[in-house]
N, C-alpha and C positions, 0 to 999 in steps of 0.2 A: 356411472362413468360418462364421458363425453359421447361415447357411441351408443348410449342407452342401456348398456349392460350393468349388472350389479355385482360389486365385489365387496365381500365381507371381511373386516379386520377385527380380530379378537385380541384383547389385551388382559393381562393379569392385573387386577385393580391395585393390589398392594405394591407391586414392583414395577408396573408399567411394561413388563416384558411381553412381547407378542406371543400369541398362542397359535398352535397349528390346528386348524379346523379338522384336518383328517386324522390327527392324533391328539384330540382334545384332552383326554384324561391324562395321557403321558406328559404332554407339555405343561398342563396345569400342575401336575404333581412336581415337575421339575422347577417350575416357578415358585411353588410353595416352599421349596427347600431354600430359596433365596430371599424369603421374606425377612424383613428386619426383625431381629430379636430384641428384647428389652435391653437398652444400653448399647446396642450394636451401632457402630459407625457406618455411615453410608456415603454415597457419592456426593451428597449435599455437604458432608463434612469436608470432603476433598476440595469442593468448590470454595468453601470458606477458608480452607487452608491456603488456597492460592490467592483469593482476592483480598486477604488481610495480610499478605506477606510483604516483605520489603521489596521483593522482586517485582510484585505488582505495582507498588508505590513508585518504583523507579522508572516505570514506563512513561512515555510522553503523555501529556494531558489528553491529546487527541485519542491515543490508544486506550487510555483508561475510560474515556467516555463511550467507547464502542463496546466495551465488555458487558455492562449491566444487562442489556436486553438479551444478549447471547446466553449469558449464564442463567438468566431467569428461564429461558426456553429449555435449556439443558436440564435444569433442576426440575422443571415441571415434568419432563419426560423420563429422566433417569435418576432423579434425586434419591429415590428409595432403594436403589441397587446397593446391596451391602458392600462395604469397602473390602471385605475379605474376598470378594469376587476377583480382585486383582492380585491376590496372593496365591491363587491356584491357577496353574497354566491352562487347564481345560476350561474352567469357568471364565477366565479372561478371554480365551479364544472364542468362546460362545458369545460373550458380550460383544466382541469385535464384529462377529457376523451380524448380530442384531443392529448394532450401531451403523454399520455400513449399509444395511438394508434401509434404515431410517434416512440415511443420507440420500440414497437413491429416490426414496419416496418424496422427500422434501424437494428434490431437484425437479419434480414434475411441476412445481409451482414457481420456483426461482432457483436457477443454478447458483447465482452469487450468494444468496441467503443460505442455501444448503452448504456451500463451501465454508462460509463464515462460521456457521454453527459447528460444523465438524472440526474446523481448525481450533475453535475455542475449547471443544471437548478434548481434543488431543493435547492442547496446551495444559489443561488442568491435570491430565494423567501424566504428561511428561514431567511437570513440576513435582508431582507426588512421587514419581519414581526417582527422579534426580535427588530428592531430599530423603530417599529411603523410607518413605511412608508406605509405599506398596512395592511388591516385587516385580510385577509385570505391567508393562504398558503395551496393550495388545494392538494398538493402531499407530505405530511409529510413522506411517505415511499412508496416504490415500490418493486415489486418482481424482483430481479436481474436475468438476463438471463445467465450470465457467472458464472459457478460453478467451483471453484478451490479447490480441496481437495489434499493438499500436505502432509497429515499426514504420508504417507509412503515414502515420498521423503527425505531420510536421507543419507548423505555421509558416507559410511562405513569408519572405521579407515584406512583400507588398501588402499582405493581409495584416501583418503586425503594424505596419505604418498606417494603414487605413484605420485600424483600431485606435491607434494613438491619436489620430486626427479627430475621431468622432466620439470616443468614449467619455464618460464623466471623469473629472479630474482624478479622483482616487483610483479608478481603474486604470487610468493612464500611468499613474505612478506604479501600480502593481505590475503592469506590462513592462515598464522600463526596468524595474528591479529584476523581474524574472528573466528577461531576455539578456541581461548583463551579468547575472549571478547564478541563475538556475536555482534560486531558493524555493523552498516549499511555500505553499499558500499560508500555512499556519505561521511560519516565521515572518513572512511579509506583513501579515496583518498586525503583528506585534513588534515590527521593526522600529526601534527607538532612535531618536536623533543622536543619542550618545554613542551609537555605533557607526557614526560617520564623522571623520575628523577634517573634512575638506579635501582630502586626497585619497583616503582609503575607507573601506567599509569593513565591518566585522561580521562574519557569518559563522554559523556553527558547522563544524566538520562532521560529515556523515561517518567518518572512520573513528575519530576519537571522542566525538560529542563536545569537544572544546571549542571556544570561540577563537577564530583566527582572523587576522587582518589581511586583506588582499587589496590591490590597487583598484580604484574606481575607474571605469572606462570614461572616456571623454563624454559620451552620451549621458551616462549616469551622473557624473559630476555636474554637468550643465543643468540637468533636470533638478537634482537635489538643491543646487545652489539657487535655482530660480523659485523654489517653493517658499512660502511664508510659514514660519514655525509658529503654529497656534496651540501646540500641545506637546506632550512628551513623545508621542508617536508620529512617525512620518506620514502615515495614512490614516485619515479619520473620516467618519461618516459626515454627511451634510450638516448634521446637528453637532458635530464636534466630539463624537464618542468613538470608542474603539469598535472596530468591525467585529461582529460575531461571525462564526463560520457560516451560518445560514444566510445572513445578510450579505456577506461577501459573495457567496456563491450565486445568490439571486442577482446582484448587480453585475457580476461578471458575465453571467449567462445572458442577461438582457442586452448588454453591450456587445457581446460576441454574436448574438443573433442579429443584431442591427447591421453587422458587416457580413452576414451570411457565412459565419465560420462553420456551420454544419455540426458535425460530430466532434470537432476539435475542442478540447477542454483546456483548462488552465495548465494542468500538469504537462500537456504536450509541449508547452513552451520550454520546459526544462530540457527535454530531449533535443529541441531545436537549438538551444544555446550550446550544448555540447557538440551537436552536429556542425554548427558553423565554425566552431574552434577547430574541429577536425578537418573541415574543408579548407580552412586557412593554413593547414599544414601542421597544426599542433599534434603532438604525440599523446598517447594515452596517459603517460605520467604527467605531461604538461597540463592536460585537461583536468586531471585529478587534482593537481596543485591549484589551478586557477579556480576551480569550483568547489574545492575542499571535499572532493569525493575520494573513494578508494580507487586505486588503479584498475582493479577488477571491474568496478561499476562503470568506469569510463570506457573500458574496453568493450563491455557488453553493449553500451550505447552505440559505440562505433560499429560494432558488428551488426546490431539490429537495424540502425537507421541508414548508415552509409552504404552497406552492402546492397540493401534493397533499391537504392537510388543509383547504383553503379558508380558512385563517386570514387570509391577506392580504386576501382578498375581504371577509371578515367585518369586519376592522378598517377597511377602506375605507368600507364601508356605514355602520359605526358613526360614523365621522368625518363622513360626509355627513349623517347624521341629526342629529348634534350641531350641525353648521353650520346646518342648516335651523331647528333650535330656536332658535339664537341670533338668526337673522334674524327669526323670528316674534316673539320676545320684544322685539327692538328695535323692530319695526314696531308692536307692541302698546303699547309705551311711548310 
């Protein structure tokens, strides 16, 4: 260990289950009971049941790309655990204890990676239970180790404008799109000219997943009208190709670093767009309609971003003062 001490971890080779050094014989015997028998299905089969399902196929492309490494790690660790483990409440509960301990151990290296792996494991078990493949899902929830609070991570208007003045053309287009629509990076990278008709743009609703037309702001319309259409997509690399996720992230980070954006990332612009609408007086339903979000999501953004900045309180006090002025004027008349 980091402090120079030695810690020993013992595992049952056939199942991958941890063994108790103080009760080695007993814990080994218990693990032996869970060894895979000939023809017996295992957690590996549950993983295949999930990643070959229509449910998995219906996930977004970005989500599907994130699963292989997670499922491979889970299979290496827990793949030999018998499927029947999840048909017995005691065995399922014992597995939950082992898996949660694994989560804590992984967290010593990376909180985010530990949470990602645990989430994927829970998703596999949740799907299996939902489809009545197993009786018990022993980890319906778990305490995440990675805590991300970006409520104060907002791109100031002046920083966005500096980025627009200095960034490469494709990243300027990305900024104009996100600050006026709050679209995800994946949607912006693939945004085609056919979704702009000169007055409106078509974006995907986070609620229904359908494409909806919304009015283009003056800034967005002016920018799109000023671009030369050299391909099917609005945003292309310097060589005229579609941006990959990695290439987009590299270019965005380089241009963001050039204006000293610090920890601010692309996603923070989405919260900024909603925040500006709220500051302008738009209600949660109006923001949801404008950005094709759910009302709940719009309200969460308002609660997270504006409350931290005192904007809601300032707006409330301003309205109170206006109301008092109207009363005073009325009484004076």
